N, C-alpha and C positions, 0 to 999 in steps of 0.2 A: 357286758358293760363293766366288768371288773377292771379291764385294762383300757381306760379312757385315754385319749390323746388331748383332752381339753380339761381345764380346771372346773370343778363343781363349786359354784359361787354360793354365798349365803343368801338367805331369803330376802333380807333387807336390800342387799346389792341388786338382786334380780328385780325386785319391785321398783327400786329407784331407776334402774336402767330402762325398764319397759315403760315407765311413766314418762321419761324424758325423750327416749329415742323412738318408741314404737307407737304408743297410744297418744291421743290428742283430745283436748277439750274435756268434756264430762267423763269420758271413759278413763282418762288418766287420773282424774280426781277420785273416782269411785273404785279404782283398782288398788287394793290394799293387801296386806300380808295375810289376812283371813281368807282371801280367795285361793291361797296356795296351801296353807297349813292351818289346822291339823287335817282337815278334810277339804280338799280342793273342790271348788264349784265348777261344774262342767260347762255352764254357760260362759263364765268369765274366761276359762281356759280356751274354749272354742273361739271366743271373740279375739283373744290374743293371737291365736294361730291365724285367724282370718286377716288380722292387721299385719302380721308378719308376711303373709303371702301377698297382701296388697303392697307392702313396702318393697318387697323383692321383685315380684313379677307383675306389678301393676294390675293385679287381679282383684277387682272390687268385691266386697261382700255380697252385693246384689247379684253378681254373676253366679254365685253358688246356688241360688234359689231357682235358676232356670232349669226346667225339666225337658231335656232333649229326647222326648219319646214320640212314638207314632200317634196319629190322631184316633185310631180305632181302639185305643187302649181303654179297657173298662175301669171305671173308678180311678181317674188320674189324681183325685184329691188325696188318695192314700200315699202318693209318692212325694207330696209337698214337704213333709217332715223329714223324710229319709234323704232327699236329694242334697240339701246343704251339708249334712253330716258326711255323706258318702263323697261329695265333691272335696270337702276339706281333707277327708281321710286320704283320697287318691293323690291330692296335691302334696300333702305332707309326706306320704310314702315316697314320692318322687324327690322331695326336697331334703329330707332328713339324712339320707346317705351322704350328702355333701358335708353335713355336720358330724359325721362318724357315729350316727345312730341308725342301726340297721334292723332293729327289731320293734319298730313302731306298729302298734296294733290298734284295732277299733275300740278296744276297751280303754285305751288312753284318752279317747274323746268322750265316750259315754260314761265311764266310771273311773275317772283319773285318781291316782294315788299320789301322796305328797312327795315321796322320795323320787318316784318315777318322773313326775312333772318337773321337780327341781332339776333333775339330770337333763331332761329334754330342753328346758328353758335355758339352762347354763350352756348347753351345746349350741343352741340358737344364738345366745348372747356372744359366745366366742366367735361364731361365724360372722355375726354382724360387726364385731370389732375388726376381724380380718378384712371384711368387705369395706369398712370405712378406711382402713389403711391403704387397701388397694385402690380405692377411689381417689384418695389423695395423691398416691403415686401416679395414677393415670392422669389426673389433672396436671401434675408437674410435667408428665410426658407430653401432654397436649400443648402446654405452654412452650416447652422446649421445641416441639414440632413446629409450632407457629413461628418461633424465633428462627428456626432453621429454614423454614419456607421464606421468611423475610430475607434471610441471608442469601438464599438461593436467588431470589428476585434481584437483590442488589448485585450479586455476582453476575447474573445474566446481563443486567444493565451495564456493569463495568466491562464485561466481555464485549458487548456491542460497541461501547465507546472505544475499547482497545482495538477492535477490528477496524473501526473508522480511522483511528490514529495510525494503525499499521498501513491501511490503504493510502492515507495521506502521505506517510513517510516513504513508502515504497514506490508509489506512482508519482512520476514527475508530470506536472500539468503540461499540456501541449504548448502553452505560451512560453514556458521556461525550458522546453527541451532544446531549442536552438542555443539558448544561453548556456545550458549545461554542456552541450557539445563544444561550444566555444571555450568554456572554462576548462574542459578536459584537454582540448588541443593546446590552450595556453599553458596549462600545467605541464604537458609534455614538452612544449617549447622551452618553458622555464627550466625544466630539469636538464634538457640538453645544453641550454645556454649556461646554466650553473656549472655543468661539467667542464665546458670550454673555458669559462672564467676561472674555475679552480686550476685548470692546467696553466692558463696565462699567469695566474697569481703565483703558482709554483715556480714558473720560469723567471718571473720578476723577482721573487724572493732569492732565487739562485743568483741572478744578476746583482741584486743588492748586496748579497753576501760577498760576491767577488769584488764589487766596488769597495766594500768596507775593508777587505783584505788589502786591496791596492792602496786605499787611503792610509791604512796603518803602515804599509811599507814606505810610502812617500813621506809620511810624518817621521818615520825612523831615519830615512835618508836626510830630511831637513835638519833633524836634530844633529845628525852626524856632521852635516855641512856647517851648521852653526858652531859645533865644537871645533871643527877644522879651522873656521874663520877666527874664532877666539884664540886658538893655538897659534895661528899665523900672526895675529896681531901681537901676541906675546913675543913671538920670535922677532917681529919687526922692531918691537921696543928694544929687545935685547941686541938686535943687529944695529940699531941706531946708536946704542951705547957703545958698541964695539967697532963701529965703522971708523976706519982711518984710511980707507982706500980712496981711489980717484972718483971724481964726480960722474964719470962716464959709466962706471960700473953701477953707481947708485941709480942713475937714470935707467939703465937696463933692468935693474931689479924692480924699480918703481913701475916701469911699463909692464913687466911680467905680473907684478902684483895687481895692476889695473885690469889686465886681461883676465887674470883669475877672478877678480871681483865681478867683471862683466859676465863671465861665464856662470858664476854663482847666481847673479841677479836673474840672468836668463832662465836658469833652471828653476829659480824661485818663482818667476812669473808663470812658467809652464805648470809648476805644481799648484799655484793658485788657481789657474784656469781649470786644471783637472779637478781641484776641490769644488769649484763652482759647479762644474758639470755633475760631479758626484752628488752634491747637495740637491741639484734639480732632480736627479734620479731618485734620491731619497724622498723628496716631497711627492713626486709622482707615485712612489710606492705607498706613501701614507694615504694619498687619495684612493688608490686602488684598495688598500686595506679597509678604508671607511666604506667604500662601495661593497666590498665583500661582507662586512659586518651587516650592512643593510639587507643584502641578499640572504645572509644567515638568519636574520630576524624574520624575514618573509618565509623562509623555509621552516623555521620553528612554528610560526603561526599556522602554516599549512599542516605541519605534523599535529598540532593541537586540534585543528578542525578534523583531521583524520581520526584522532583518538576519540573525539566526541561522536563522530559517525559510527565508530566501532562500538562505543558504549550504547548508542541508540539501537544498533543492530542486536546487541546482546539483550537489551530490554525487550525488543520486539520478539526475540526467540523465547525469552521467559514468559512473555504474555501469551505467545502461541501455545507453549506447553500448558500453561494454566487454562487456556481456552479449551484445549483438548481434554484435560481432566474434567473440567466442568461439563463439557459435552457428554462425556461418558456417564457422569452422574445424572444428567438430564435424560439420557437414554434409559438408564435403569429406572428412574422415576416414571418415565412414560410407559415402560413395560409393566410396572406395578399398577399404574393407573388403568392400563388396558385390562389387566386381570380383574381389578375391582369392577370395572365397567361390565365385563362379562358376567361376573357374579351377580351384579345388580340386574342385568338383563335376564339372567336365569330366574332370579327372584320375582321380577316383574311378570315373566311368563307364567310362573306358578300362580301368582296372584290372579292374573287374568283367567287362567284355567279354573281356579276356584270360584271366581265371580261368574264364569259361564255356567259352572255346575249349580251354583246357587240360583242363578236365573232360571235354569231348567227346572230345578225343584219348585221354584215359585210358580212357574207356568203350569207345572203338573198340579200343584195345589189349587191354583185358580180354576183349572179345568175341572178338577174334582168338585170344587165348590159350585161351579156352574151346573155340573151334572146333578148335584144334590138339589140345587134350587129348581132345576127343570122337573125333577121327580116330585119335588114339593108342590109345584104348580099343578102338575097332573093330578096329584092326590087331592089338592084343593078343588079342582074342577069336578072330580068324581064325587067329592063330598057334597058340593053344591047340588049335584044331580040327585043325590039320595037324601037330601035334607028332609023331604017330606016323610020319608020312610023312617027316619030316626029322630023324630021330634022328641021322643022320650029321653033321648041321650043328649039333649041340648045342654043340660047342666054340666055333664061330664066334658062335653066339647068346649064349653066356656072355660072350665078349669084347665083343660088341656091348652087352650089358647093363652091363658094367663101364664101358665108354666112356660109355654113356648116363648112368650114375650120376655120373661125373666131370663130364660136361657139365652135369648138373643142379646139382651143387655150384657149378660155375663161374657158371652162370646165376644161382643164388641170390646168390652173392657180388657179381656184376655188378649185379643188381637192388638189393642193399643199397647198393652204391656209388652207383648212379644215384639212389636215394632220398636218400642223404646229399648228393650234389651238387645234387639238386633243392631240398632244404631250404636249402642254402647259397645257391643262386641266389635263393630267395624272400627270405632275410634280406638279401642284397645289394641286391635290388630295393627292399625296404622302406627300407633305409638310403639308397639313391640317391634315392628319392622324398622322404624327409625332407630330404635335402641340397638337392634342387630347391626344396622349400618354403622352407627357410631362405634360399636364394639369392634367391628371389622376394621374401621379406620384406625382405632387405637391399637389393635393388635398388629396391624401393618406398621404403624409408627414404632411400636416396641421391637418388632422384628428388624426394622431398619436400624434402630439404635443398637440392637444386639449384634447385627452384622458389622456396624461401624466399630463397636468395641472389640469384636473378635478380629 
């Protein structure tokens, strides 16, 4: 005990702790510092140990007084005082190693010492502090486990909804399959027609470019002709000023000039007609360009719809991956649940076997009692036969009968007490089994969290 792993508290702190955390009612009021120092009281220390065992293991103080001995034991009253002390001693020997106290003796119950009791009580106090912290963490783990289970349920619902959406998105209804086929054929026809129209547009653009080059050449020729006409007019003016020749020559020159003007007018009219034709071709090209722009807009709309369908496919793939991950988690949880069910089945089998054993013991007891009652009836009959011979011993028989009556009453009382203790034991066993089940569930939740952290 020189190298403790727990702090040794002061007496006031120990008394305050056991008053608030362990003892209740009148026991907490009457528990004082004088019960520990300078000379500890054995009864109060034993009571504290009983309450600690009740708090930790749900082992009531009444259970310590049951004597699980055989019926044929002589003088069972002698064991009534020893049984609670031995029961507390055995339970404390099993419990105190958890508190790092390995040398608990019977003298610590019958004749406790102050330093020794302070060390043991401080060890139990330290363990109770640790237990309280662990209970709080376990409660937090339970709350987190419940939240995780709620999330799991929401995830499963979302997975089912996503599966339904995926089925709706992937499967085309029979009513719309014909329309989908028609749309696919129309899209292919549109693509082919778009390619032909692109080719036509390219040829039209080439023709328009050629027409524009021809118009530019004609406009250049017209400008040259206009320049030639102006130059001729200037020359005419000059010639008119210099003319001194005969009128016949003037007439010939005028006719030549008229023929030149006619040829220029004819070429001008031809150029105008060519311009009109080219303008018509340019208008047709503008209309074709507008139609091409409309087709381009339709193609852009189709590309946008295709992008949307691709995004929907990506979402469907992500939902499928999420669904697979959640299915794996569900499989793991189902396997753990199967293991827990197997453990519960094993426990239930053990309990059923124990109940069968108890039933057999009870039947053996009942048979033994019946045999005793049969023997008693036989003795009573024999006694009636020889009543005349033992009239002198009537007083003794009367006393014996009274004693037998008292013993019967005591036996009835003891059987009632035993029945009550048996029922209490059954209730405590059920609570203990429930506690074990809750601890198993909590440990499984802790292991799951540890797995997720790792």
